[in-house]
PASEBA-1860 file (N, C-alpha, C; in nm, 3 decimals):
! residues 261
1> MIKRNFEK> 0.058/-0.134/0.054/0.005/-0.006/-0.011/0.098/0.138/-0.030 ~ 0.023/0.186/-0.061/0.085/0.346/-0.006/0.023/0.461/0.053 ~ 0.154/0.540/0.021/0.102/0.613/0.087/0.113/0.814/0.092 ~ 0.048/0.809/0.139/0.029/1.025/0.126/0.182/1.066/0.154 ~ 0.270/1.106/0.025/0.368/1.172/0.006/0.367/1.373/0.090 ~ 0.504/1.372/0.203/0.466/1.471/0.261/0.595/1.630/0.192 ~ 0.655/1.532/0.152/0.738/1.651/0.093/0.768/1.616/-0.043 ~ 0.767/1.783/-0.098/0.839/1.827/-0.298/0.930/1.819/-0.276
9> NHTSEMNE> 1.026/1.745/-0.357/1.171/1.801/-0.412/1.201/1.854/-0.504 ~ 1.288/1.915/-0.600/1.292/2.027/-0.686/1.382/2.015/-0.695 ~ 1.535/1.923/-0.752/1.591/1.944/-0.761/1.728/1.967/-0.871 ~ 1.820/1.944/-0.919/1.833/1.936/-1.020/1.849/1.870/-1.153 ~ 1.737/1.795/-1.083/1.777/1.600/-1.177/1.628/1.593/-1.239 ~ 1.545/1.731/-1.248/1.412/1.793/-1.308/1.476/1.801/-1.448 ~ 1.666/1.791/-1.500/1.644/1.841/-1.622/1.671/1.682/-1.681 ~ 1.642/1.608/-1.630/1.640/1.497/-1.659/1.528/1.418/-1.782
17> KNMINQQH> 1.440/1.502/-1.679/1.256/1.452/-1.692/1.283/1.520/-1.790 ~ 1.300/1.671/-1.832/1.229/1.767/-1.920/1.159/1.702/-1.991 ~ 1.084/1.756/-2.090/1.052/1.641/-2.229/1.029/1.463/-2.205 ~ 0.961/1.484/-2.097/0.976/1.304/-2.077/0.873/1.250/-2.170 ~ 0.716/1.302/-2.185/0.655/1.279/-2.292/0.700/1.294/-2.461 ~ 0.757/1.352/-2.463/0.798/1.296/-2.622/0.943/1.221/-2.590 ~ 0.917/1.126/-2.463/1.062/1.014/-2.486/1.073/0.901/-2.532 ~ 1.158/0.809/-2.574/1.170/0.718/-2.671/1.212/0.590/-2.612
25> SVSGGSIT> 1.111/0.529/-2.595/1.143/0.410/-2.519/1.209/0.228/-2.618 ~ 1.333/0.208/-2.530/1.338/0.097/-2.504/1.335/-0.025/-2.465 ~ 1.226/-0.102/-2.565/1.195/-0.242/-2.502/1.275/-0.330/-2.424 ~ 1.272/-0.442/-2.325/1.291/-0.463/-2.187/1.465/-0.604/-2.306 ~ 1.504/-0.597/-2.229/1.627/-0.746/-2.253/1.726/-0.679/-2.230 ~ 1.846/-0.783/-2.301/1.967/-0.682/-2.251/2.019/-0.622/-2.414 ~ 2.055/-0.514/-2.377/2.105/-0.439/-2.432/2.178/-0.460/-2.594 ~ 2.101/-0.502/-2.675/2.084/-0.570/-2.831/2.002/-0.517/-2.900
33> VSRKVTHQ> 2.020/-0.530/-3.022/2.002/-0.516/-3.128/1.928/-0.622/-3.218 ~ 1.819/-0.659/-3.225/1.751/-0.744/-3.269/1.739/-0.737/-3.510 ~ 1.843/-0.815/-3.567/1.816/-0.837/-3.667/1.681/-0.856/-3.753 ~ 1.584/-0.870/-3.838/1.467/-0.999/-3.935/1.593/-1.026/-4.060 ~ 1.651/-1.139/-4.027/1.691/-1.171/-4.170/1.580/-1.293/-4.276 ~ 1.483/-1.243/-4.352/1.392/-1.307/-4.408/1.423/-1.375/-4.530 ~ 1.377/-1.475/-4.549/1.425/-1.591/-4.736/1.322/-1.605/-4.793 ~ 1.338/-1.472/-4.851/1.156/-1.541/-4.973/1.180/-1.680/-5.058
41> RGRKTNKR> 1.120/-1.769/-5.009/1.104/-1.851/-5.103/1.058/-1.910/-5.213 ~ 1.087/-1.808/-5.357/0.986/-1.846/-5.489/1.004/-2.009/-5.545 ~ 0.976/-2.059/-5.640/0.937/-2.138/-5.681/1.057/-2.217/-5.729 ~ 1.044/-2.333/-5.718/1.237/-2.407/-5.729/1.179/-2.402/-5.929 ~ 1.274/-2.350/-6.008/1.264/-2.400/-6.094/1.355/-2.512/-6.158 ~ 1.448/-2.514/-6.015/1.528/-2.674/-6.041/1.645/-2.720/-5.935 ~ 1.678/-2.793/-5.954/1.746/-2.867/-5.801/1.854/-2.748/-5.794 ~ 1.997/-2.633/-5.861/2.107/-2.620/-5.776/1.938/-2.459/-5.780
49> AGKVGMLL> 1.846/-2.426/-5.803/1.786/-2.262/-5.756/1.738/-2.338/-5.622 ~ 1.681/-2.489/-5.577/1.698/-2.543/-5.443/1.780/-2.511/-5.348 ~ 1.879/-2.599/-5.402/2.044/-2.568/-5.282/2.096/-2.420/-5.276 ~ 2.074/-2.317/-5.381/2.096/-2.184/-5.332/1.970/-2.106/-5.235 ~ 1.879/-2.180/-5.273/1.777/-2.137/-5.142/1.782/-2.219/-5.021 ~ 1.836/-2.281/-4.968/1.842/-2.300/-4.872/1.980/-2.272/-4.789 ~ 2.103/-2.290/-4.884/2.177/-2.256/-4.796/2.187/-2.096/-4.766 ~ 2.148/-2.009/-4.837/2.107/-1.860/-4.826/2.050/-1.902/-4.686
57> GTCAMALG> 1.946/-2.025/-4.716/1.790/-1.981/-4.511/1.847/-1.981/-4.458 ~ 1.997/-2.012/-4.444/2.084/-2.166/-4.335/2.226/-2.067/-4.323 ~ 2.232/-1.942/-4.401/2.342/-1.848/-4.393/2.252/-1.674/-4.264 ~ 2.151/-1.753/-4.325/2.063/-1.620/-4.291/1.982/-1.595/-4.149 ~ 1.934/-1.796/-4.140/1.893/-1.818/-3.997/1.998/-1.807/-3.920 ~ 2.148/-1.829/-3.927/2.289/-1.831/-3.871/2.270/-1.601/-3.814 ~ 2.322/-1.610/-3.952/2.282/-1.444/-3.928/2.197/-1.334/-3.789 ~ 2.150/-1.368/-3.778/2.019/-1.353/-3.749/2.121/-1.467/-3.573
65> LTVAAPSA> 2.134/-1.500/-3.558/2.131/-1.570/-3.445/2.220/-1.505/-3.407 ~ 2.307/-1.465/-3.398/2.478/-1.383/-3.436/2.382/-1.253/-3.377 ~ 2.348/-1.132/-3.489/2.360/-1.020/-3.443/2.207/-1.002/-3.342 ~ 2.188/-1.159/-3.276/2.070/-1.097/-3.200/2.134/-1.138/-3.017 ~ 2.223/-1.158/-3.064/2.337/-1.231/-2.912/2.338/-1.065/-2.860 ~ 2.324/-1.102/-2.718/2.331/-0.981/-2.600/2.446/-0.909/-2.573 ~ 2.514/-0.802/-2.682/2.592/-0.702/-2.703/2.556/-0.582/-2.642 ~ 2.595/-0.480/-2.570/2.627/-0.399/-2.512/2.667/-0.256/-2.659
73> GAQKLEQG> 2.741/-0.319/-2.760/2.705/-0.258/-2.797/2.663/-0.236/-2.901 ~ 2.560/-0.307/-2.907/2.480/-0.316/-3.062/2.398/-0.235/-3.003 ~ 2.377/-0.187/-2.871/2.214/-0.045/-2.916/2.281/0.132/-2.884 ~ 2.206/0.252/-2.893/2.278/0.244/-2.918/2.137/0.360/-2.842 ~ 2.195/0.433/-2.711/2.140/0.600/-2.598/2.157/0.660/-2.633 ~ 1.995/0.770/-2.603/2.059/0.938/-2.632/1.946/0.982/-2.545 ~ 1.952/1.088/-2.569/1.890/1.213/-2.543/1.763/1.171/-2.564 ~ 1.671/1.188/-2.422/1.539/1.165/-2.475/1.441/0.984/-2.452
81> VRSEHVLQ> 1.479/0.912/-2.461/1.540/0.773/-2.419/1.524/0.709/-2.278 ~ 1.401/0.689/-2.245/1.394/0.645/-2.153/1.390/0.510/-2.062 ~ 1.480/0.457/-2.022/1.469/0.293/-2.029/1.595/0.191/-1.968 ~ 1.527/0.077/-1.910/1.623/0.011/-1.795/1.791/-0.007/-1.778 ~ 1.775/0.049/-1.962/1.943/0.027/-1.991/1.997/0.135/-2.015 ~ 1.914/0.281/-2.000/1.963/0.405/-1.940/1.969/0.370/-1.792 ~ 1.885/0.333/-1.759/1.918/0.339/-1.552/2.113/0.263/-1.563 ~ 2.111/0.140/-1.616/2.263/0.056/-1.617/2.282/0.114/-1.676
89> LQEQLSDL> 2.308/0.295/-1.766/2.402/0.328/-1.814/2.421/0.473/-1.705 ~ 2.336/0.476/-1.630/2.373/0.596/-1.525/2.415/0.541/-1.358 ~ 2.403/0.399/-1.352/2.433/0.349/-1.201/2.631/0.279/-1.262 ~ 2.644/0.310/-1.390/2.773/0.257/-1.427/2.871/0.404/-1.423 ~ 2.775/0.515/-1.454/2.872/0.657/-1.481/2.849/0.688/-1.307 ~ 2.803/0.659/-1.277/2.816/0.690/-1.112/2.896/0.646/-1.012 ~ 2.934/0.495/-1.038/3.018/0.407/-1.031/3.151/0.422/-1.060 ~ 3.202/0.553/-1.122/3.275/0.651/-1.174/3.328/0.756/-1.177
97> GYFDAGMT> 3.186/0.767/-1.123/3.275/0.924/-1.054/3.243/1.042/-1.178 ~ 3.087/0.954/-1.245/3.059/1.057/-1.437/2.993/1.151/-1.347 ~ 2.826/1.086/-1.311/2.758/1.122/-1.313/2.697/1.098/-1.148 ~ 2.643/1.222/-1.105/2.641/1.319/-0.969/2.535/1.314/-0.928 ~ 2.310/1.257/-0.980/2.278/1.326/-1.042/2.140/1.156/-0.958 ~ 2.030/1.175/-0.970/1.935/1.068/-0.953/1.915/0.923/-0.989 ~ 1.957/0.800/-1.073/1.873/0.755/-1.100/1.715/0.710/-1.132 ~ 1.743/0.755/-1.243/1.603/0.809/-1.325/1.541/0.721/-1.437
105> GYYGAITK> 1.635/0.591/-1.511/1.698/0.573/-1.652/1.610/0.637/-1.771 ~ 1.584/0.801/-1.713/1.521/0.878/-1.834/1.686/0.964/-1.926 ~ 1.751/0.975/-2.018/1.861/1.033/-2.076/1.830/1.158/-2.062 ~ 1.879/1.179/-2.029/1.836/1.408/-2.070/1.990/1.468/-2.031 ~ 1.935/1.594/-2.007/2.055/1.717/-1.987/2.205/1.628/-1.892 ~ 2.208/1.570/-1.841/2.269/1.589/-1.710/2.339/1.457/-1.747 ~ 2.242/1.287/-1.813/2.247/1.172/-1.851/2.428/1.245/-1.948 ~ 2.321/1.329/-2.069/2.433/1.331/-2.197/2.612/1.357/-2.126
113> SAVREFQQ> 2.576/1.525/-2.046/2.668/1.567/-1.959/2.824/1.432/-1.927 ~ 2.718/1.346/-1.902/2.855/1.269/-1.830/2.857/1.255/-1.942 ~ 2.821/1.152/-2.056/2.825/1.020/-2.125/2.949/1.129/-2.200 ~ 2.894/1.266/-2.233/3.051/1.351/-2.255/3.177/1.397/-2.224 ~ 3.222/1.371/-2.087/3.256/1.330/-1.995/3.321/1.230/-1.975 ~ 3.283/1.061/-1.956/3.327/0.978/-2.003/3.409/1.019/-2.141 ~ 3.320/0.977/-2.211/3.431/0.966/-2.352/3.490/1.086/-2.400 ~ 3.561/1.167/-2.362/3.630/1.295/-2.302/3.803/1.227/-2.264
121> AQGLSADG> 3.728/1.177/-2.179/3.842/1.073/-2.046/3.922/0.949/-2.139 ~ 3.821/0.869/-2.212/3.841/0.786/-2.259/3.893/0.758/-2.413 ~ 3.864/0.907/-2.493/3.949/0.948/-2.680/3.855/0.908/-2.739 ~ 3.724/0.892/-2.672/3.634/0.881/-2.825/3.618/0.955/-2.842 ~ 3.487/0.970/-2.891/3.374/1.076/-3.038/3.357/1.160/-2.898 ~ 3.359/1.188/-2.850/3.233/1.325/-2.726/3.125/1.372/-2.808 ~ 3.004/1.312/-2.780/2.893/1.353/-2.891/2.761/1.317/-2.756 ~ 2.812/1.308/-2.601/2.666/1.288/-2.544/2.618/1.173/-2.564
129> VAGPKTLN> 2.647/1.125/-2.672/2.523/0.966/-2.703/2.644/0.852/-2.701 ~ 2.515/0.752/-2.628/2.608/0.664/-2.564/2.581/0.528/-2.664 ~ 2.693/0.572/-2.784/2.705/0.445/-2.854/2.774/0.329/-2.860 ~ 2.819/0.219/-2.954/2.869/0.080/-2.882/2.986/0.075/-2.887 ~ 3.093/0.238/-2.922/3.189/0.207/-2.877/3.192/0.235/-2.686 ~ 3.098/0.340/-2.712/3.114/0.408/-2.549/3.070/0.266/-2.434 ~ 2.964/0.196/-2.522/2.895/0.167/-2.452/2.984/0.060/-2.407 ~ 3.046/-0.020/-2.504/3.185/-0.150/-2.450/3.339/-0.118/-2.384
137> RLNHKVKA> 3.333/0.022/-2.438/3.440/0.065/-2.327/3.350/0.033/-2.170 ~ 3.223/0.079/-2.168/3.180/0.123/-2.017/3.209/0.013/-1.944 ~ 3.083/-0.085/-2.052/3.163/-0.196/-1.926/3.250/-0.264/-1.968 ~ 3.301/-0.248/-2.052/3.490/-0.330/-1.974/3.569/-0.236/-1.848 ~ 3.509/-0.145/-1.802/3.595/-0.033/-1.650/3.479/-0.096/-1.599 ~ 3.412/-0.095/-1.564/3.276/-0.106/-1.439/3.166/-0.203/-1.506 ~ 3.106/-0.371/-1.450/3.038/-0.431/-1.480/2.877/-0.376/-1.369 ~ 2.779/-0.409/-1.519/2.687/-0.387/-1.380/2.634/-0.428/-1.336
145> EGNTLRQL> 2.599/-0.329/-1.198/2.520/-0.441/-1.063/2.386/-0.482/-1.073 ~ 2.303/-0.326/-1.159/2.203/-0.309/-1.107/2.120/-0.327/-0.994 ~ 2.148/-0.253/-0.880/2.121/-0.281/-0.807/1.950/-0.153/-0.825 ~ 1.938/-0.098/-0.868/1.824/-0.016/-0.855/1.663/-0.113/-0.869 ~ 1.712/-0.155/-1.040/1.684/-0.232/-1.067/1.622/-0.366/-0.967 ~ 1.691/-0.400/-0.928/1.674/-0.463/-0.790/1.617/-0.461/-0.714 ~ 1.640/-0.342/-0.628/1.499/-0.213/-0.531/1.378/-0.250/-0.581 ~ 1.370/-0.204/-0.763/1.269/-0.146/-0.744/1.124/-0.311/-0.823
153> AKLIHGEA> 1.212/-0.458/-0.842/1.125/-0.564/-0.830/1.114/-0.596/-0.676 ~ 1.202/-0.537/-0.662/1.175/-0.600/-0.443/1.081/-0.475/-0.408 ~ 1.021/-0.362/-0.390/0.912/-0.321/-0.374/0.776/-0.376/-0.442 ~ 0.835/-0.407/-0.652/0.680/-0.465/-0.625/0.620/-0.628/-0.583 ~ 0.779/-0.660/-0.583/0.706/-0.784/-0.487/0.637/-0.764/-0.380 ~ 0.711/-0.728/-0.260/0.600/-0.682/-0.109/0.492/-0.609/-0.157 ~ 0.485/-0.513/-0.229/0.370/-0.447/-0.304/0.326/-0.514/-0.351 ~ 0.265/-0.573/-0.426/0.174/-0.652/-0.518/0.238/-0.794/-0.548
161> RGESFEGQ> 0.271/-0.851/-0.523/0.362/-1.001/-0.515/0.190/-1.113/-0.620 ~ 0.110/-1.116/-0.534/-0.022/-1.164/-0.490/-0.137/-1.061/-0.643 ~ -0.036/-0.966/-0.675/-0.138/-0.925/-0.795/-0.146/-1.006/-0.990 ~ -0.204/-0.884/-1.053/-0.134/-1.001/-1.232/-0.013/-0.881/-1.252 ~ 0.026/-0.977/-1.379/0.135/-0.905/-1.457/0.155/-0.755/-1.409 ~ 0.051/-0.691/-1.445/-0.058/-0.602/-1.539/-0.038/-0.510/-1.386 ~ -0.054/-0.589/-1.257/-0.115/-0.456/-1.173/0.050/-0.466/-1.095 ~ 0.144/-0.531/-1.140/0.288/-0.545/-1.058/0.294/-0.410/-1.137
169> VAVGAVVL> 0.322/-0.449/-1.259/0.348/-0.292/-1.359/0.301/-0.164/-1.314 ~ 0.172/-0.173/-1.293/0.128/-0.050/-1.198/0.202/-0.013/-1.087 ~ 0.234/-0.112/-0.988/0.329/-0.025/-0.924/0.362/0.008/-0.956 ~ 0.533/-0.072/-1.013/0.668/0.009/-1.099/0.578/0.155/-1.135 ~ 0.532/0.135/-1.258/0.455/0.310/-1.295/0.458/0.425/-1.179 ~ 0.371/0.309/-1.093/0.361/0.427/-0.995/0.559/0.471/-0.903 ~ 0.639/0.446/-0.897/0.690/0.505/-0.864/0.833/0.552/-0.991 ~ 0.799/0.476/-1.085/0.828/0.598/-1.238/0.778/0.759/-1.240
177> NRVHSGEF> 0.637/0.670/-1.219/0.519/0.878/-1.228/0.634/0.945/-1.129 ~ 0.618/0.924/-1.045/0.703/0.960/-0.885/0.786/1.053/-0.908 ~ 0.883/0.953/-0.986/1.054/0.976/-1.035/0.966/1.094/-1.130 ~ 0.926/1.097/-1.217/0.911/1.164/-1.333/0.825/1.334/-1.255 ~ 0.744/1.308/-1.158/0.621/1.498/-1.107/0.665/1.598/-1.039 ~ 0.845/1.574/-1.027/0.839/1.745/-1.011/0.784/1.724/-0.839 ~ 0.696/1.603/-0.746/0.650/1.644/-0.663/0.714/1.537/-0.526 ~ 0.801/1.491/-0.650/0.871/1.344/-0.524/1.048/1.393/-0.542
185> PSSIPKVI> 1.120/1.285/-0.464/1.237/1.295/-0.511/1.217/1.242/-0.666 ~ 1.372/1.330/-0.686/1.437/1.264/-0.828/1.484/1.192/-0.863 ~ 1.481/1.086/-0.769/1.542/0.934/-0.823/1.441/0.805/-0.710 ~ 1.494/0.734/-0.815/1.399/0.592/-0.780/1.455/0.547/-0.605 ~ 1.593/0.527/-0.599/1.658/0.487/-0.495/1.538/0.576/-0.353 ~ 1.562/0.716/-0.354/1.437/0.791/-0.299/1.314/0.740/-0.303 ~ 1.277/0.744/-0.405/1.098/0.713/-0.334/1.096/0.587/-0.367 ~ 1.121/0.484/-0.367/1.132/0.352/-0.273/1.151/0.414/-0.135
193> FQKGQFTA> 1.236/0.482/-0.090/1.273/0.409/0.057/1.259/0.576/0.111 ~ 1.116/0.692/-0.020/1.123/0.756/0.084/1.015/0.711/0.213 ~ 1.093/0.799/0.381/0.991/0.791/0.437/0.794/0.736/0.543 ~ 0.808/0.659/0.500/0.596/0.656/0.554/0.550/0.661/0.407 ~ 0.639/0.642/0.337/0.585/0.629/0.213/0.486/0.472/0.149 ~ 0.570/0.363/0.154/0.547/0.260/0.133/0.490/0.074/0.206 ~ 0.429/0.077/0.267/0.408/-0.018/0.352/0.478/-0.095/0.337 ~ 0.537/-0.190/0.196/0.663/-0.305/0.226/0.776/-0.228/0.276
201> VDDGQFNQ> 0.829/-0.197/0.222/0.959/-0.082/0.306/0.895/-0.061/0.490 ~ 0.806/-0.059/0.499/0.826/-0.027/0.640/0.749/-0.126/0.716 ~ 0.738/-0.286/0.676/0.670/-0.398/0.782/0.796/-0.444/0.718 ~ 0.883/-0.504/0.646/0.947/-0.570/0.654/1.004/-0.679/0.519 ~ 0.828/-0.657/0.397/0.845/-0.730/0.285/0.942/-0.683/0.163 ~ 0.981/-0.532/0.217/1.095/-0.566/0.084/1.234/-0.632/0.093 ~ 1.194/-0.626/0.185/1.325/-0.797/0.207/1.332/-0.878/0.179 ~ 1.251/-0.964/0.126/1.216/-1.084/0.076/1.221/-1.075/-0.083
209> KPTATSYK> 1.217/-1.202/-0.141/1.360/-1.220/-0.214/1.245/-1.184/-0.347 ~ 1.281/-1.128/-0.502/1.198/-1.119/-0.559/1.174/-1.228/-0.638 ~ 1.067/-1.234/-0.700/1.086/-1.346/-0.856/1.040/-1.304/-0.970 ~ 1.086/-1.362/-1.092/1.147/-1.359/-1.199/1.032/-1.229/-1.275 ~ 0.882/-1.301/-1.250/0.773/-1.174/-1.279/0.847/-1.057/-1.209 ~ 0.791/-0.988/-1.066/0.863/-0.919/-1.072/0.935/-0.795/-1.084 ~ 1.119/-0.896/-1.147/1.220/-0.808/-1.252/1.111/-0.813/-1.281 ~ 1.073/-0.935/-1.404/0.969/-0.827/-1.593/0.906/-0.736/-1.542
217> AARKALNG> 0.850/-0.717/-1.474/0.729/-0.662/-1.413/0.791/-0.496/-1.480 ~ 0.961/-0.541/-1.306/1.018/-0.357/-1.329/1.074/-0.357/-1.429 ~ 1.161/-0.389/-1.533/1.221/-0.418/-1.586/1.084/-0.339/-1.726 ~ 0.916/-0.340/-1.750/0.875/-0.319/-1.796/0.760/-0.113/-1.730 ~ 0.829/-0.168/-1.705/0.789/-0.003/-1.592/0.857/0.086/-1.629 ~ 1.014/0.078/-1.607/1.077/0.147/-1.612/1.196/0.182/-1.823 ~ 1.044/0.105/-1.905/1.036/0.088/-2.048/1.022/0.158/-2.137 ~ 0.901/0.206/-1.959/0.746/0.306/-2.001/0.662/0.286/-2.027
225> ADPTHGAL> 0.663/0.179/-1.988/0.449/0.062/-1.925/0.398/0.127/-1.852 ~ 0.300/0.175/-1.887/0.224/0.244/-1.786/0.051/0.205/-1.763 ~ -0.015/0.126/-1.659/-0.174/0.095/-1.709/-0.211/0.184/-1.634 ~ -0.144/0.264/-1.545/-0.200/0.356/-1.490/-0.225/0.481/-1.508 ~ -0.148/0.523/-1.635/-0.198/0.650/-1.686/-0.160/0.756/-1.650 ~ -0.004/0.722/-1.548/-0.027/0.842/-1.444/-0.033/0.833/-1.275 ~ -0.039/0.783/-1.276/-0.126/0.791/-1.154/0.023/0.747/-1.009 ~ 0.015/0.858/-0.933/0.076/0.883/-0.811/0.072/0.811/-0.649
233> YYYNPKIA> -0.065/0.720/-0.689/-0.077/0.720/-0.577/-0.179/0.530/-0.529 ~ -0.189/0.502/-0.461/-0.268/0.267/-0.504/-0.322/0.337/-0.371 ~ -0.444/0.264/-0.313/-0.430/0.195/-0.152/-0.569/0.040/-0.223 ~ -0.526/-0.057/-0.137/-0.659/-0.118/-0.141/-0.742/-0.097/0.003 ~ -0.857/-0.075/-0.085/-1.010/-0.013/-0.067/-1.067/-0.098/0.011 ~ -1.011/-0.232/0.088/-1.108/-0.298/0.122/-1.013/-0.301/0.273 ~ -0.915/-0.297/0.272/-0.767/-0.212/0.434/-0.741/-0.097/0.434 ~ -0.761/-0.028/0.331/-0.711/0.129/0.357/-0.790/0.182/0.496
241> TSLWSKSR> -0.696/0.276/0.634/-0.829/0.327/0.694/-0.792/0.490/0.655 ~ -0.728/0.516/0.556/-0.648/0.659/0.523/-0.724/0.757/0.435 ~ -0.801/0.849/0.531/-0.943/0.935/0.436/-0.907/0.951/0.361 ~ -0.806/1.089/0.350/-0.695/1.147/0.283/-0.715/1.051/0.140 ~ -0.638/0.908/0.144/-0.633/0.826/-0.048/-0.777/0.817/-0.079 ~ -0.902/0.770/0.030/-0.990/0.722/-0.023/-1.073/0.897/-0.135 ~ -1.088/0.985/-0.106/-1.101/1.033/-0.155/-1.040/1.152/-0.251 ~ -0.886/1.147/-0.309/-0.878/1.141/-0.388/-0.954/1.062/-0.520
249> PTLLTIGQ> -0.962/1.111/-0.612/-0.991/1.101/-0.752/-0.977/0.932/-0.803 ~ -1.028/0.890/-0.783/-0.955/0.732/-0.861/-0.937/0.742/-1.035 ~ -0.803/0.663/-1.048/-0.822/0.713/-1.214/-0.864/0.548/-1.254 ~ -0.871/0.432/-1.232/-0.848/0.251/-1.242/-0.852/0.186/-1.105 ~ -0.907/0.094/-1.106/-0.852/-0.018/-1.060/-0.803/-0.126/-1.128 ~ -0.697/-0.178/-1.053/-0.702/-0.324/-1.084/-0.611/-0.403/-0.961 ~ -0.746/-0.525/-1.022/-0.705/-0.629/-0.905/-0.731/-0.532/-0.802 ~ -0.658/-0.557/-0.652/-0.757/-0.483/-0.549/-0.656/-0.320/-0.553
257> HDFTR> -0.665/-0.289/-0.575/-0.508/-0.160/-0.586/-0.692/-0.013/-0.661 ~ -0.614/0.098/-0.538/-0.712/0.203/-0.627/-0.638/0.282/-0.705 ~ -0.559/0.272/-0.753/-0.489/0.428/-0.868/-0.540/0.602/-0.878 ~ -0.450/0.699/-0.834/-0.500/0.820/-0.802/-0.401/0.875/-0.821 ~ -0.439/1.020/-0.861/-0.364/1.132/-0.861/-0.365/1.184/-0.802
END
């Protein structure tokens, strides 16, 4: 259950969230590009044509498998993108001392500046775009731990493990909506651990091991999915006692939770 917010936090991290409605989402999974190689089979006019067709098809399949293999250098991240991969990028830059702002998962001006500084230090083209060379160099310098993703998955598990997958994504989306709202801390971890906000953090359920579904829901939310359409709060009307929560207009109900703004 989520509780009422008692603080507004406007920090420089707000620069990371400008034009958030114009963001470009990157789908989940490892940082990779998947290319579909199609082989159109026409009518076989002779045996030789059939053999050539089979050979081309085999080569196409092999190429597809090779290109689709996870590779941090196969993806370009740039300003305007919101995704789990941007969050990973921010954590790595922070570990190296280039990024000193909240972990948002949004590639804004602060992230671009940090990428440019890293590129300059590494003798790379300093354009502020995290392309293949930059991402490969970054992965060589520091391992991606995924701490913030893990925290979001733990919160989702603690708050909504009995809900449908959509309901779990919705809880993650509320966290992201708060980060980008300007009314809450501009950082995923700070939103999660803001005093008195989430029951699972207060009663220790947050410390339970998250499931694969919780991780999947966290990634879905980080990559832009929002079943709540911008909700900042949610509560279970069957057990909630807060009149303040119940007084807010309900945007929609998913499972046991009413989502409000």
